[in-house]
C-alpha positions as CSV (number, residue, x, y, z in Angstrom):
1,V,-92.1,18.7,108.8
2,Q,-90.8,15.5,109.6
3,L,-91.9,11.8,109.0
4,V,-90.0,8.8,110.8
5,E,-90.4,5.7,109.5
6,S,-89.2,2.3,111.6
7,G,-90.3,-1.1,111.6
8,G,-87.8,-2.9,108.7
9,G,-85.8,-5.5,109.0
10,L,-85.4,-9.1,107.7
11,V,-88.1,-11.4,107.7
12,Q,-88.8,-15.0,105.6
13,P,-91.1,-15.5,103.4
14,G,-94.4,-16.2,104.2
15,G,-93.9,-14.0,107.2
16,S,-94.9,-10.4,108.4
17,V,-93.8,-6.8,109.6
18,R,-95.3,-4.0,110.4
19,L,-93.8,-0.5,109.3
20,S,-94.4,3.0,111.4
21,C,-94.0,6.5,110.1
22,A,-94.1,8.7,113.1
23,A,-95.0,12.3,111.9
24,S,-94.4,15.7,113.4
25,G,-95.1,19.6,112.7
26,I,-98.1,18.4,110.9
27,F,-101.3,16.9,111.5
28,S,-101.4,13.3,109.5
29,S,-105.5,13.4,110.3
30,F,-105.4,16.2,108.2
31,V,-103.7,15.2,104.9
32,S,-103.1,11.9,102.6
33,M,-100.5,9.6,103.7
34,A,-98.6,7.4,101.2
35,W,-96.4,4.6,101.5
36,Y,-93.5,3.9,98.8
37,R,-90.7,1.8,98.1
38,Q,-87.6,1.2,96.1
39,A,-85.7,-1.7,95.3
40,P,-82.2,-1.8,94.6
41,G,-81.4,-0.9,90.5
42,K,-85.5,0.2,90.4
43,Q,-87.3,3.2,90.6
44,R,-89.4,4.1,93.4
45,E,-93.0,3.2,93.4
46,L,-96.4,3.7,95.4
47,V,-97.0,1.3,97.5
48,A,-100.6,2.3,99.1
49,T,-102.1,5.5,100.2
50,I,-105.0,6.6,102.9
51,S,-106.4,9.8,102.5
52,S,-107.8,12.3,105.5
53,R,-111.5,10.6,105.2
54,G,-109.5,6.9,105.6
55,I,-110.0,5.4,102.7
56,A,-107.1,3.5,101.6
57,N,-105.6,2.7,98.1
58,Y,-103.4,0.0,97.3
59,A,-101.3,-0.9,94.1
60,D,-102.0,-4.2,92.3
61,S,-99.1,-5.9,93.7
62,V,-99.4,-5.4,97.3
63,K,-103.5,-6.2,97.5
64,G,-104.5,-8.2,99.7
65,R,-101.5,-8.3,102.0
66,F,-100.8,-5.0,102.6
67,T,-103.1,-2.6,105.1
68,I,-102.3,1.2,105.5
69,S,-104.0,2.7,108.5
70,R,-103.6,5.6,110.4
71,D,-103.1,6.4,114.4
72,N,-104.6,9.7,114.6
73,A,-103.9,10.1,118.6
74,K,-100.4,9.2,117.4
75,N,-99.6,10.9,114.3
76,T,-98.7,7.8,113.0
77,V,-99.6,6.0,109.6
78,Y,-98.6,2.1,109.4
79,L,-98.1,-0.4,106.5
80,Q,-98.7,-4.0,107.8
81,M,-97.5,-6.4,105.0
82,N,-98.7,-9.6,104.8
83,S,-98.0,-12.9,103.2
84,L,-94.5,-11.2,102.2
85,K,-92.3,-12.1,99.2
86,F,-88.8,-11.7,97.8
87,E,-89.5,-9.0,95.6
88,D,-91.3,-7.2,98.7
89,T,-87.3,-6.1,99.6
90,A,-86.4,-2.7,99.4
91,D,-86.5,0.4,100.9
92,Y,-89.9,1.8,102.2
93,Y,-90.5,5.4,102.9
94,C,-93.7,7.5,103.9
95,G,-94.9,10.7,102.2
96,V,-97.3,13.5,103.0
97,E,-99.1,13.6,99.4
98,D,-100.6,16.6,98.2
99,A,-104.4,15.4,98.0
100,T,-105.2,16.9,94.6
101,S,-101.9,16.6,92.6
102,R,-100.8,13.0,94.3
103,A,-97.3,14.8,94.7
104,I,-95.1,14.1,98.1
105,L,-94.5,16.9,99.8
106,Y,-92.6,15.4,102.4
107,W,-90.6,12.1,102.8
108,G,-89.3,10.4,105.3
109,Q,-85.8,9.1,105.5
110,G,-86.8,5.3,104.5
111,T,-86.6,2.0,106.7
112,Q,-85.1,-1.0,105.0
113,V,-87.6,-4.2,104.4
114,T,-85.5,-7.5,103.4
115,V,-87.3,-10.9,103.0
116,S,-85.1,-13.2,103.0
117,S,-85.0,-17.4,103.9
């Protein structure tokens, strides 16, 4: 299983960016997928998940600003990030989530998002 994130970069506060997570070796439509982030000096935290049925859940800190979605034909999961804040600066990782335990079975290598003016 391989997960490859892309789309990170430098963005101004209030701006938007879309992250992509391309999966291979697994059908992402059959599993729960998640986006996590890790800011410098902080623990990795859950940002959003999307179940195999397309049900999305979000951390309170990103509700109303971020949207997780999936394109089953492309075997890709996205994270649309709007109204970005300085505190959204982090390395963002996608993962394949075990639907029962919620543990992450596979991680991508991460993509960096820096919110700065």
